[in-house]
C-alpha positions as CSV (number, residue, x, y, z in Angstrom):
1,M,12.8,-5.6,-26.7
2,K,9.4,-6.8,-25.4
3,L,9.3,-7.5,-21.6
4,H,8.9,-10.8,-20.3
5,F,9.0,-12.2,-16.6
6,S,8.9,-15.3,-14.9
7,Q,8.3,-15.8,-11.1
8,R,8.7,-18.1,-8.3
9,K,7.5,-18.1,-4.6
10,E,9.7,-19.9,-1.7
11,D,9.8,-19.0,2.0
12,Q,7.6,-16.1,2.0
13,V,9.6,-14.4,-0.8
14,H,8.2,-13.8,-4.2
15,Y,10.9,-13.7,-6.8
16,L,10.2,-11.8,-10.4
17,F,12.7,-12.3,-12.9
18,I,12.1,-9.5,-15.6
19,E,13.6,-9.5,-19.1
20,G,13.6,-6.8,-21.8
21,D,12.8,-3.3,-21.6
22,L,10.8,-2.2,-18.7
23,I,8.8,0.6,-20.2
24,G,5.4,0.3,-18.3
25,D,3.7,-1.3,-21.3
26,E,0.9,-4.0,-20.9
27,V,2.9,-6.2,-18.7
28,G,3.6,-3.6,-16.1
29,P,-0.2,-3.7,-14.6
30,R,0.1,-7.6,-14.6
31,I,3.4,-7.3,-12.5
32,A,1.6,-4.7,-10.1
33,E,-1.2,-7.1,-9.8
34,L,1.1,-10.0,-8.8
35,V,2.8,-8.0,-6.1
36,S,-0.7,-7.0,-4.7
37,D,-1.5,-10.6,-4.6
38,S,1.5,-11.4,-2.7
39,A,1.3,-8.7,-0.3
40,E,-2.4,-9.9,0.5
41,E,-1.2,-13.4,0.8
42,G,1.0,-12.1,3.6
43,I,4.2,-12.3,1.6
44,K,6.6,-9.8,3.1
45,T,9.5,-9.6,0.7
46,V,9.3,-9.2,-3.0
47,V,12.6,-9.5,-5.0
48,I,12.9,-7.9,-8.7
49,D,15.7,-9.3,-10.7
50,L,16.8,-6.9,-13.2
51,E,19.8,-8.8,-14.6
52,K,18.1,-9.1,-18.0
53,V,16.6,-5.5,-18.0
54,R,18.5,-3.6,-20.4
55,Y,16.3,-0.1,-20.4
56,I,13.8,1.3,-17.9
57,S,11.8,4.3,-18.9
58,S,10.1,6.9,-16.4
59,S,7.1,4.6,-16.7
60,G,9.1,1.9,-15.7
61,L,10.5,3.8,-12.8
62,G,7.1,4.5,-12.0
63,L,6.0,0.9,-11.8
64,L,9.1,0.1,-9.5
65,I,8.0,3.0,-7.2
66,T,4.3,1.6,-7.2
67,L,5.6,-1.9,-6.3
68,L,7.6,-0.6,-3.6
69,T,4.8,1.5,-2.2
70,K,2.3,-1.6,-2.2
71,M,4.9,-3.6,-0.2
72,K,5.5,-1.0,2.1
73,N,2.1,-0.3,2.6
74,A,1.5,-4.2,3.4
75,G,4.6,-4.0,6.0
76,G,6.8,-5.7,3.6
77,E,9.8,-4.7,1.5
78,L,10.7,-4.8,-2.4
79,L,14.3,-5.5,-3.0
80,L,16.0,-5.0,-6.5
81,T,18.8,-7.4,-7.6
82,A,21.5,-7.5,-10.4
83,P,20.7,-4.1,-12.0
84,S,22.9,-3.3,-15.4
85,E,25.3,-0.4,-15.1
86,H,22.7,1.6,-17.2
87,V,20.0,0.9,-14.6
88,K,22.5,1.6,-11.7
89,K,23.3,5.1,-13.2
90,L,19.7,5.6,-13.7
91,L,18.9,4.9,-10.1
92,L,21.7,7.3,-9.0
93,I,20.7,10.0,-11.3
94,T,17.0,9.9,-10.1
95,K,18.2,9.5,-6.3
96,L,16.1,6.4,-6.2
97,N,19.2,4.4,-5.0
98,G,18.4,5.7,-1.6
99,I,14.8,4.5,-1.7
100,F,15.4,1.1,-3.1
101,K,17.4,-1.7,-1.4
102,V,19.9,-3.0,-4.2
103,F,21.7,-6.1,-4.2
104,D,24.3,-7.6,-6.5
105,S,22.4,-10.8,-7.1
106,V,19.6,-13.1,-6.1
107,N,21.9,-15.2,-4.2
108,E,23.1,-12.3,-2.1
109,V,19.3,-11.7,-1.2
110,I,18.9,-15.4,-0.1
111,I,22.0,-15.2,2.0
112,S,20.8,-12.1,3.8
113,K,17.4,-13.5,4.7
């Protein structure tokens, strides 16, 4: 399934809603560019909603790590929301669950802000 995304920015938070398979294809660099732009604008929190992501490849994981690094280097944070069971298992197996802050839903992030 081809990767699509939508976005919105509010209250210094940039939300990216990803849909499809996160395999680091041509959409990956576009997402990285958006996150870099947000960091340059002074946005301190980027939320990546994974609710509609069915599959993440190693390249997709690499993209998430790149995004996390960009935000940390800018003094911000990257949050992941609503990962599927498959994605949760992948984060656990790769031990990335200890690196990423993961929330059950976008609403949970909004409440915690």
